[in-house]
All heavy atoms as TSV, in Angstrom:
chain	resi	resn	atom	element	x	y	z
A	1	MET	N	N	0.830	-1.173	0.000
A	1	MET	CA	C	0.000	0.000	0.000
A	1	MET	C	C	0.883	1.248	0.000
A	1	MET	O	O	1.904	1.297	0.670
A	1	MET	CB	C	-0.910	0.002	1.229
A	1	MET	CG	C	-1.695	1.273	1.324
A	1	MET	SD	S	-3.233	1.280	2.255
A	1	MET	CE	C	-2.810	0.842	3.871
A	2	THR	N	N	0.493	2.248	-0.775
A	2	THR	CA	C	1.231	3.503	-0.862
A	2	THR	C	C	0.964	4.351	0.374
A	2	THR	O	O	-0.185	4.496	0.800
A	2	THR	CB	C	0.792	4.284	-2.115
A	2	THR	OG1	O	0.991	3.459	-3.248
A	2	THR	CG2	C	1.578	5.561	-2.264
A	3	ARG	N	N	2.010	4.925	0.927
A	3	ARG	CA	C	1.865	5.778	2.105
A	3	ARG	C	C	1.258	7.113	1.706
A	3	ARG	O	O	1.609	7.695	0.680
A	3	ARG	CB	C	3.221	5.991	2.762
A	3	ARG	CG	C	3.739	4.714	3.370
A	3	ARG	CD	C	5.091	4.864	3.976
A	3	ARG	NE	N	5.091	5.931	4.958
A	3	ARG	CZ	C	6.199	6.414	5.502
A	3	ARG	NH1	N	7.358	5.926	5.144
A	3	ARG	NH2	N	6.150	7.374	6.384
A	4	LEU	N	N	0.356	7.615	2.517
A	4	LEU	CA	C	-0.309	8.885	2.260
A	4	LEU	C	C	0.293	10.028	3.061
A	4	LEU	O	O	0.168	11.190	2.675
A	4	LEU	CB	C	-1.806	8.756	2.584
A	4	LEU	CG	C	-2.551	7.672	1.811
A	4	LEU	CD1	C	-3.995	7.589	2.294
A	4	LEU	CD2	C	-2.496	7.939	0.325
A	5	LEU	N	N	0.938	9.702	4.178
A	5	LEU	CA	C	1.562	10.699	5.043
A	5	LEU	C	C	3.041	10.392	5.197
A	5	LEU	O	O	3.436	9.243	5.369
A	5	LEU	CB	C	0.908	10.703	6.429
A	5	LEU	CG	C	-0.563	11.094	6.497
A	5	LEU	CD1	C	-1.105	10.865	7.903
A	5	LEU	CD2	C	-0.749	12.542	6.088
A	6	LEU	N	N	3.849	11.444	5.150
A	6	LEU	CA	C	5.298	11.305	5.314
A	6	LEU	C	C	5.751	12.062	6.548
A	6	LEU	O	O	5.144	13.071	6.925
A	6	LEU	CB	C	6.019	11.885	4.091
A	6	LEU	CG	C	5.671	11.295	2.731
A	6	LEU	CD1	C	6.392	12.074	1.632
A	6	LEU	CD2	C	6.030	9.829	2.673
A	7	THR	N	N	6.846	11.605	7.145
A	7	THR	CA	C	7.464	12.384	8.217
A	7	THR	C	C	8.106	13.616	7.593
A	7	THR	O	O	8.304	13.679	6.369
A	7	THR	CB	C	8.544	11.565	8.947
A	7	THR	OG1	O	9.592	11.276	8.025
A	7	THR	CG2	C	7.972	10.283	9.547
A	8	VAL	N	N	8.452	14.581	8.413
A	8	VAL	CA	C	9.096	15.788	7.891
A	8	VAL	C	C	10.413	15.448	7.186
A	8	VAL	O	O	10.654	15.935	6.073
A	8	VAL	CB	C	9.270	16.848	8.994
A	8	VAL	CG1	C	10.151	17.994	8.531
A	8	VAL	CG2	C	7.903	17.367	9.436
A	9	PRO	N	N	11.290	14.626	7.761
A	9	PRO	CA	C	12.522	14.288	7.030
A	9	PRO	C	C	12.257	13.589	5.690
A	9	PRO	O	O	12.932	13.861	4.704
A	9	PRO	CB	C	13.277	13.369	7.998
A	9	PRO	CG	C	12.769	13.741	9.349
A	9	PRO	CD	C	11.336	14.109	9.141
A	10	GLU	N	N	11.252	12.719	5.643
A	10	GLU	CA	C	10.914	12.041	4.389
A	10	GLU	C	C	10.386	13.026	3.352
A	10	GLU	O	O	10.758	12.973	2.174
A	10	GLU	CB	C	9.871	10.954	4.632
A	10	GLU	CG	C	10.385	9.770	5.411
A	10	GLU	CD	C	9.294	8.832	5.878
A	10	GLU	OE1	O	8.117	9.241	5.944
A	10	GLU	OE2	O	9.631	7.669	6.189
A	11	ALA	N	N	9.513	13.936	3.792
A	11	ALA	CA	C	8.957	14.939	2.879
A	11	ALA	C	C	10.040	15.890	2.390
A	11	ALA	O	O	10.069	16.268	1.217
A	11	ALA	CB	C	7.838	15.711	3.565
A	12	ALA	N	N	10.952	16.274	3.285
A	12	ALA	CA	C	12.054	17.156	2.893
A	12	ALA	C	C	12.931	16.467	1.846
A	12	ALA	O	O	13.323	17.086	0.851
A	12	ALA	CB	C	12.878	17.546	4.120
A	13	ALA	N	N	13.207	15.199	2.046
A	13	ALA	CA	C	14.016	14.446	1.073
A	13	ALA	C	C	13.292	14.345	-0.262
A	13	ALA	O	O	13.914	14.470	-1.321
A	13	ALA	CB	C	14.331	13.058	1.619
A	14	ALA	N	N	11.976	14.159	-0.224
A	14	ALA	CA	C	11.202	14.062	-1.463
A	14	ALA	C	C	11.251	15.364	-2.258
A	14	ALA	O	O	11.248	15.345	-3.485
A	14	ALA	CB	C	9.757	13.692	-1.143
A	15	LEU	N	N	11.309	16.502	-1.552
A	15	LEU	CA	C	11.399	17.811	-2.219
A	15	LEU	C	C	12.841	18.244	-2.470
A	15	LEU	O	O	13.065	19.278	-3.098
A	15	LEU	CB	C	10.704	18.888	-1.382
A	15	LEU	CG	C	9.184	18.839	-1.307
A	15	LEU	CD1	C	8.680	19.943	-0.387
A	15	LEU	CD2	C	8.566	18.961	-2.686
A	16	ALA	N	N	13.788	17.491	-1.968
A	16	ALA	CA	C	15.216	17.829	-2.075
A	16	ALA	C	C	15.522	19.169	-1.421
A	16	ALA	O	O	16.247	19.998	-1.967
A	16	ALA	CB	C	15.673	17.812	-3.535
A	17	VAL	N	N	14.936	19.374	-0.225
A	17	VAL	CA	C	15.224	20.558	0.586
A	17	VAL	C	C	15.614	20.083	1.984
A	17	VAL	O	O	15.406	18.920	2.337
A	17	VAL	CB	C	14.017	21.532	0.661
A	17	VAL	CG1	C	13.638	22.048	-0.718
A	17	VAL	CG2	C	12.826	20.894	1.351
A	18	SER	N	N	16.147	20.987	2.776
A	18	SER	CA	C	16.526	20.623	4.141
A	18	SER	C	C	15.278	20.513	5.016
A	18	SER	O	O	14.207	21.017	4.686
A	18	SER	CB	C	17.475	21.667	4.729
A	18	SER	OG	O	16.783	22.879	4.955
A	19	ARG	N	N	15.448	19.863	6.140
A	19	ARG	CA	C	14.359	19.718	7.102
A	19	ARG	C	C	13.902	21.087	7.592
A	19	ARG	O	O	12.696	21.343	7.692
A	19	ARG	CB	C	14.864	18.872	8.272
A	19	ARG	CG	C	13.806	18.180	9.053
A	19	ARG	CD	C	14.472	17.272	10.066
A	19	ARG	NE	N	15.244	18.068	10.999
A	19	ARG	CZ	C	14.977	18.169	12.293
A	19	ARG	NH1	N	13.996	17.481	12.812
A	19	ARG	NH2	N	15.699	18.924	13.073
A	20	SER	N	N	14.860	21.979	7.871
A	20	SER	CA	C	14.495	23.314	8.369
A	20	SER	C	C	13.758	24.117	7.298
A	20	SER	O	O	12.832	24.860	7.611
A	20	SER	CB	C	15.720	24.070	8.880
A	20	SER	OG	O	16.665	24.257	7.856
A	21	LYS	N	N	14.133	23.956	6.031
A	21	LYS	CA	C	13.427	24.646	4.952
A	21	LYS	C	C	11.990	24.153	4.868
A	21	LYS	O	O	11.058	24.940	4.672
A	21	LYS	CB	C	14.147	24.441	3.609
A	21	LYS	CG	C	13.455	25.098	2.440
A	21	LYS	CD	C	13.377	26.609	2.627
A	21	LYS	CE	C	12.729	27.285	1.439
A	21	LYS	NZ	N	12.592	28.737	1.648
A	22	LEU	N	N	11.780	22.853	5.025
A	22	LEU	CA	C	10.419	22.322	4.989
A	22	LEU	C	C	9.606	22.869	6.158
A	22	LEU	O	O	8.445	23.230	5.986
A	22	LEU	CB	C	10.408	20.801	4.982
A	22	LEU	CG	C	9.012	20.192	4.860
A	22	LEU	CD1	C	8.297	20.664	3.592
A	22	LEU	CD2	C	9.072	18.697	4.901
A	23	TYR	N	N	10.205	22.962	7.334
A	23	TYR	CA	C	9.488	23.554	8.471
A	23	TYR	C	C	9.113	25.011	8.170
A	23	TYR	O	O	8.029	25.463	8.544
A	23	TYR	CB	C	10.310	23.470	9.758
A	23	TYR	CG	C	10.162	22.150	10.471
A	23	TYR	CD1	C	11.246	21.313	10.652
A	23	TYR	CD2	C	8.930	21.739	10.975
A	23	TYR	CE1	C	11.120	20.098	11.315
A	23	TYR	CE2	C	8.784	20.528	11.640
A	23	TYR	CZ	C	9.884	19.715	11.815
A	23	TYR	OH	O	9.748	18.518	12.472
A	24	GLN	N	N	9.974	25.757	7.469
A	24	GLN	CA	C	9.643	27.124	7.068
A	24	GLN	C	C	8.459	27.125	6.109
A	24	GLN	O	O	7.559	27.969	6.229
A	24	GLN	CB	C	10.837	27.805	6.395
A	24	GLN	CG	C	11.980	28.130	7.315
A	24	GLN	CD	C	13.198	28.649	6.563
A	24	GLN	OE1	O	13.202	28.722	5.338
A	24	GLN	NE2	N	14.248	28.989	7.295
A	25	LEU	N	N	8.461	26.222	5.151
A	25	LEU	CA	C	7.350	26.126	4.197
A	25	LEU	C	C	6.046	25.767	4.901
A	25	LEU	O	O	4.985	26.290	4.561
A	25	LEU	CB	C	7.674	25.095	3.112
A	25	LEU	CG	C	8.806	25.462	2.159
A	25	LEU	CD1	C	9.188	24.262	1.292
A	25	LEU	CD2	C	8.427	26.658	1.296
A	26	ILE	N	N	6.116	24.896	5.891
A	26	ILE	CA	C	4.931	24.533	6.669
A	26	ILE	C	C	4.443	25.737	7.471
A	26	ILE	O	O	3.250	26.051	7.478
A	26	ILE	CB	C	5.229	23.326	7.589
A	26	ILE	CG1	C	5.426	22.060	6.750
A	26	ILE	CG2	C	4.119	23.126	8.619
A	26	ILE	CD1	C	5.987	20.875	7.525
A	27	ALA	N	N	5.361	26.437	8.133
A	27	ALA	CA	C	5.002	27.596	8.953
A	27	ALA	C	C	4.371	28.706	8.119
A	27	ALA	O	O	3.455	29.397	8.581
A	27	ALA	CB	C	6.222	28.115	9.704
A	28	SER	N	N	4.841	28.870	6.888
A	28	SER	CA	C	4.312	29.932	6.029
A	28	SER	C	C	2.984	29.537	5.380
A	28	SER	O	O	2.321	30.376	4.771
A	28	SER	CB	C	5.327	30.279	4.939
A	28	SER	OG	O	5.399	29.247	3.968
A	29	GLY	N	N	2.618	28.271	5.476
A	29	GLY	CA	C	1.383	27.804	4.864
A	29	GLY	C	C	1.556	27.336	3.428
A	29	GLY	O	O	0.585	26.962	2.778
A	30	ALA	N	N	2.779	27.345	2.927
A	30	ALA	CA	C	3.043	26.919	1.554
A	30	ALA	C	C	2.859	25.409	1.386
A	30	ALA	O	O	2.473	24.942	0.324
A	30	ALA	CB	C	4.451	27.327	1.124
A	31	VAL	N	N	3.138	24.663	2.442
A	31	VAL	CA	C	2.960	23.209	2.435
A	31	VAL	C	C	2.073	22.859	3.629
A	31	VAL	O	O	2.351	23.265	4.753
A	31	VAL	CB	C	4.317	22.466	2.543
A	31	VAL	CG1	C	4.115	20.974	2.693
A	31	VAL	CG2	C	5.196	22.768	1.341
A	32	ASP	N	N	0.999	22.124	3.362
A	32	ASP	CA	C	0.096	21.703	4.428
A	32	ASP	C	C	0.690	20.530	5.203
A	32	ASP	O	O	1.455	19.740	4.648
A	32	ASP	CB	C	-1.249	21.268	3.854
A	32	ASP	CG	C	-2.043	22.433	3.286
A	32	ASP	OD1	O	-1.876	23.560	3.783
A	32	ASP	OD2	O	-2.828	22.204	2.355
A	33	SER	N	N	0.313	20.453	6.475
A	33	SER	CA	C	0.734	19.329	7.303
A	33	SER	C	C	-0.339	19.076	8.352
A	33	SER	O	O	-1.228	19.905	8.557
A	33	SER	CB	C	2.082	19.606	7.968
A	33	SER	OG	O	1.942	20.638	8.926
A	34	VAL	N	N	-0.233	17.928	8.990
A	34	VAL	CA	C	-1.164	17.571	10.059
A	34	VAL	C	C	-0.367	17.093	11.262
A	34	VAL	O	O	0.782	16.667	11.134
A	34	VAL	CB	C	-2.153	16.466	9.613
A	34	VAL	CG1	C	-3.050	16.963	8.506
A	34	VAL	CG2	C	-1.434	15.201	9.193
A	35	ARG	N	N	-0.995	17.188	12.415
A	35	ARG	CA	C	-0.396	16.654	13.632
A	35	ARG	C	C	-1.167	15.410	14.043
A	35	ARG	O	O	-2.395	15.418	14.099
A	35	ARG	CB	C	-0.481	17.672	14.752
A	35	ARG	CG	C	0.738	18.517	14.911
A	35	ARG	CD	C	0.714	19.090	16.311
A	35	ARG	NE	N	1.887	19.791	16.751
A	35	ARG	CZ	C	3.117	19.349	16.754
A	35	ARG	NH1	N	3.415	18.199	16.251
A	35	ARG	NH2	N	4.099	20.069	17.224
A	36	ILE	N	N	-0.436	14.363	14.320
A	36	ILE	CA	C	-1.027	13.152	14.872
A	36	ILE	C	C	-0.320	12.922	16.197
A	36	ILE	O	O	0.879	12.652	16.220
A	36	ILE	CB	C	-0.854	11.944	13.926
A	36	ILE	CG1	C	-1.546	12.223	12.600
A	36	ILE	CG2	C	-1.392	10.679	14.587
A	36	ILE	CD1	C	-1.362	11.151	11.560
A	37	ASP	N	N	-1.075	13.112	17.275
A	37	ASP	CA	C	-0.503	13.152	18.616
A	37	ASP	C	C	0.593	14.218	18.614
A	37	ASP	O	O	0.321	15.361	18.309
A	37	ASP	CB	C	-0.001	11.780	19.066
A	37	ASP	CG	C	-1.144	10.777	19.251
A	37	ASP	OD1	O	-2.249	11.216	19.618
A	37	ASP	OD2	O	-0.928	9.587	19.012
A	38	GLY	N	N	1.834	13.876	18.857
A	38	GLY	CA	C	2.901	14.866	18.871
A	38	GLY	C	C	3.723	14.895	17.605
A	38	GLY	O	O	4.725	15.600	17.527
A	39	SER	N	N	3.302	14.139	16.608
A	39	SER	CA	C	4.108	13.998	15.395
A	39	SER	C	C	3.526	14.812	14.245
A	39	SER	O	O	2.325	14.794	14.006
A	39	SER	CB	C	4.163	12.535	14.961
A	39	SER	OG	O	4.736	11.751	15.970
A	40	ARG	N	N	4.382	15.497	13.533
A	40	ARG	CA	C	3.987	16.252	12.344
A	40	ARG	C	C	4.110	15.340	11.146
A	40	ARG	O	O	5.107	14.644	10.975
A	40	ARG	CB	C	4.915	17.468	12.199
A	40	ARG	CG	C	4.758	18.247	10.952
A	40	ARG	CD	C	3.731	19.313	10.961
A	40	ARG	NE	N	3.661	20.116	12.151
A	40	ARG	CZ	C	2.533	20.742	12.511
A	40	ARG	NH1	N	1.457	20.652	11.786
A	40	ARG	NH2	N	2.506	21.476	13.591
A	41	ARG	N	N	3.086	15.318	10.305
A	41	ARG	CA	C	3.096	14.516	9.090
A	41	ARG	C	C	2.689	15.388	7.915
A	41	ARG	O	O	1.880	16.302	8.056
A	41	ARG	CB	C	2.121	13.334	9.177
A	41	ARG	CG	C	2.503	12.307	10.234
A	41	ARG	CD	C	3.759	11.549	9.821
A	41	ARG	NE	N	4.105	10.496	10.740
A	41	ARG	CZ	C	5.006	10.607	11.692
A	41	ARG	NH1	N	5.648	11.744	11.855
A	41	ARG	NH2	N	5.291	9.598	12.475
A	42	VAL	N	N	3.251	15.107	6.757
A	42	VAL	CA	C	2.972	15.876	5.546
A	42	VAL	C	C	2.279	14.948	4.550
A	42	VAL	O	O	2.843	13.921	4.163
A	42	VAL	CB	C	4.276	16.431	4.930
A	42	VAL	CG1	C	3.984	17.215	3.664
A	42	VAL	CG2	C	5.019	17.292	5.946
A	43	PRO	N	N	1.056	15.306	4.137
A	43	PRO	CA	C	0.383	14.482	3.126
A	43	PRO	C	C	1.136	14.533	1.794
A	43	PRO	O	O	1.639	15.590	1.397
A	43	PRO	CB	C	-0.988	15.139	2.972
A	43	PRO	CG	C	-1.168	15.982	4.189
A	43	PRO	CD	C	0.209	16.391	4.611
A	44	VAL	N	N	1.215	13.407	1.120
A	44	VAL	CA	C	1.857	13.362	-0.192
A	44	VAL	C	C	1.169	14.354	-1.131
A	44	VAL	O	O	1.819	15.037	-1.917
A	44	VAL	CB	C	1.827	11.921	-0.757
A	44	VAL	CG1	C	2.281	11.884	-2.200
A	44	VAL	CG2	C	2.681	11.006	0.105
A	45	SER	N	N	-0.150	14.469	-1.010
A	45	SER	CA	C	-0.901	15.404	-1.861
A	45	SER	C	C	-0.470	16.854	-1.623
A	45	SER	O	O	-0.500	17.666	-2.548
A	45	SER	CB	C	-2.402	15.258	-1.625
A	45	SER	OG	O	-2.723	15.551	-0.278
A	46	ALA	N	N	-0.045	17.190	-0.406
A	46	ALA	CA	C	0.425	18.548	-0.119
A	46	ALA	C	C	1.722	18.845	-0.866
A	46	ALA	O	O	1.934	19.969	-1.327
A	46	ALA	CB	C	0.629	18.741	1.386
A	47	LEU	N	N	2.579	17.838	-1.009
A	47	LEU	CA	C	3.814	18.024	-1.763
A	47	LEU	C	C	3.501	18.215	-3.241
A	47	LEU	O	O	4.082	19.074	-3.907
A	47	LEU	CB	C	4.749	16.826	-1.570
A	47	LEU	CG	C	5.202	16.541	-0.140
A	47	LEU	CD1	C	6.135	15.334	-0.125
A	47	LEU	CD2	C	5.852	17.749	0.489
A	48	GLN	N	N	2.562	17.421	-3.748
A	48	GLN	CA	C	2.166	17.557	-5.149
A	48	GLN	C	C	1.538	18.920	-5.410
A	48	GLN	O	O	1.823	19.552	-6.431
A	48	GLN	CB	C	1.203	16.426	-5.529
A	48	GLN	CG	C	1.876	15.070	-5.508
A	48	GLN	CD	C	0.895	13.912	-5.563
A	48	GLN	OE1	O	-0.262	14.035	-5.175
A	48	GLN	NE2	N	1.377	12.775	-6.045
A	49	ASP	N	N	0.702	19.397	-4.480
A	49	ASP	CA	C	0.086	20.723	-4.616
A	49	ASP	C	C	1.142	21.824	-4.620
A	49	ASP	O	O	1.067	22.775	-5.398
A	49	ASP	CB	C	-0.911	20.985	-3.485
A	49	ASP	CG	C	-2.141	20.103	-3.568
A	49	ASP	OD1	O	-2.377	19.489	-4.630
A	49	ASP	OD2	O	-2.866	20.027	-2.545
A	50	TYR	N	N	2.131	21.700	-3.752
A	50	TYR	CA	C	3.203	22.692	-3.676
A	50	TYR	C	C	3.994	22.737	-4.981
A	50	TYR	O	O	4.283	23.818	-5.509
A	50	TYR	CB	C	4.123	22.371	-2.493
A	50	TYR	CG	C	5.308	23.305	-2.384
A	50	TYR	CD1	C	5.140	24.648	-2.086
A	50	TYR	CD2	C	6.601	22.836	-2.586
A	50	TYR	CE1	C	6.220	25.505	-1.987
A	50	TYR	CE2	C	7.686	23.682	-2.494
A	50	TYR	CZ	C	7.486	25.015	-2.193
A	50	TYR	OH	O	8.575	25.859	-2.111
A	51	ILE	N	N	4.312	21.588	-5.527
A	51	ILE	CA	C	5.054	21.533	-6.793
A	51	ILE	C	C	4.220	22.130	-7.926
A	51	ILE	O	O	4.729	22.888	-8.754
A	51	ILE	CB	C	5.476	20.084	-7.109
A	51	ILE	CG1	C	6.509	19.616	-6.093
A	51	ILE	CG2	C	6.020	19.968	-8.530
A	51	ILE	CD1	C	6.754	18.123	-6.104
A	52	THR	N	N	2.933	21.824	-7.955
A	52	THR	CA	C	2.041	22.390	-8.969
A	52	THR	C	C	2.006	23.906	-8.859
A	52	THR	O	O	2.074	24.617	-9.869
A	52	THR	CB	C	0.617	21.815	-8.815
A	52	THR	OG1	O	0.685	20.400	-8.985
A	52	THR	CG2	C	-0.336	22.417	-9.824
A	53	HIS	N	N	1.936	24.412	-7.645
A	53	HIS	CA	C	1.939	25.867	-7.422
A	53	HIS	C	C	3.255	26.481	-7.907
A	53	HIS	O	O	3.237	27.536	-8.557
A	53	HIS	CB	C	1.719	26.174	-5.937
A	53	HIS	CG	C	1.874	27.606	-5.612
A	53	HIS	ND1	N	0.928	28.549	-5.940
A	53	HIS	CD2	C	2.872	28.278	-5.005
A	53	HIS	CE1	C	1.351	29.747	-5.532
A	53	HIS	NE2	N	2.523	29.607	-4.967
A	54	LEU	N	N	4.367	25.845	-7.612
A	54	LEU	CA	C	5.679	26.378	-8.055
A	54	LEU	C	C	5.782	26.411	-9.569
A	54	LEU	O	O	6.244	27.409	-10.146
A	54	LEU	CB	C	6.816	25.510	-7.496
A	54	LEU	CG	C	7.161	25.654	-6.032
A	54	LEU	CD1	C	8.293	24.692	-5.673
A	54	LEU	CD2	C	7.538	27.075	-5.679
A	55	THR	N	N	5.357	25.344	-10.220
A	55	THR	CA	C	5.471	25.310	-11.682
A	55	THR	C	C	4.509	26.295	-12.333
A	55	THR	O	O	4.848	26.913	-13.345
A	55	THR	CB	C	5.237	23.886	-12.234
A	55	THR	OG1	O	3.990	23.394	-11.771
A	55	THR	CG2	C	6.354	22.951	-11.803
A	56	SER	N	N	3.344	26.483	-11.764
A	56	SER	CA	C	2.393	27.471	-12.292
A	56	SER	C	C	2.949	28.871	-12.150
A	56	SER	O	O	2.812	29.698	-13.060
A	56	SER	CB	C	1.060	27.380	-11.558
A	56	SER	OG	O	0.461	26.128	-11.780
A	57	ALA	N	N	3.566	29.166	-11.015
A	57	ALA	CA	C	4.157	30.485	-10.785
A	57	ALA	C	C	5.310	30.747	-11.749
A	57	ALA	O	O	5.477	31.862	-12.234
A	57	ALA	CB	C	4.622	30.595	-9.331
A	58	GLU	N	N	6.083	29.707	-12.037
A	58	GLU	CA	C	7.211	29.853	-12.971
A	58	GLU	C	C	6.706	30.158	-14.379
A	58	GLU	O	O	7.285	30.968	-15.085
A	58	GLU	CB	C	8.045	28.562	-13.000
A	58	GLU	CG	C	8.837	28.326	-11.754
A	58	GLU	CD	C	10.261	28.809	-11.882
A	58	GLU	OE1	O	10.798	28.815	-12.999
A	58	GLU	OE2	O	10.819	29.189	-10.850
A	59	ARG	N	N	5.652	29.486	-14.772
A	59	ARG	CA	C	5.095	29.703	-16.121
A	59	ARG	C	C	4.512	31.103	-16.265
A	59	ARG	O	O	4.574	31.699	-17.328
A	59	ARG	CB	C	4.035	28.672	-16.431
A	59	ARG	CG	C	4.580	27.317	-16.681
A	59	ARG	CD	C	3.516	26.339	-17.103
A	59	ARG	NE	N	4.042	24.994	-17.061
A	59	ARG	CZ	C	3.426	23.958	-16.537
A	59	ARG	NH1	N	2.220	24.096	-16.030
A	59	ARG	NH2	N	3.993	22.776	-16.536
A	60	ALA	N	N	3.905	31.602	-15.187
A	60	ALA	CA	C	3.265	32.918	-15.214
A	60	ALA	C	C	4.289	34.047	-15.230
A	60	ALA	O	O	3.989	35.152	-15.685
A	60	ALA	CB	C	2.342	33.086	-14.020
A	61	ALA	N	N	5.496	33.769	-14.748
A	61	ALA	CA	C	6.529	34.819	-14.655
A	61	ALA	C	C	7.187	35.106	-15.979
A	61	ALA	O	O	7.121	34.509	-16.953
A	61	ALA	CB	C	7.583	34.408	-13.644
C-alpha cells in the first residue's frame, strides 16, 4: 500500500530541501501538514500541490 503521510525528514528528502526549509514552508502555509498526537506529518498530496503551485508560478513569470 502507498503511504499517504510522510514524516518531515521524508517529505524534505522528497522535495530535495533541508528539514528546516520544509518547516519554514509549513510555517508559512506553503505546504500543508497535520499533527497526529505529537508527530507532524505531511500528506503526499500537499507536496504535489506545492510543486504544482511552483510550476504554475514559474510559467506565469
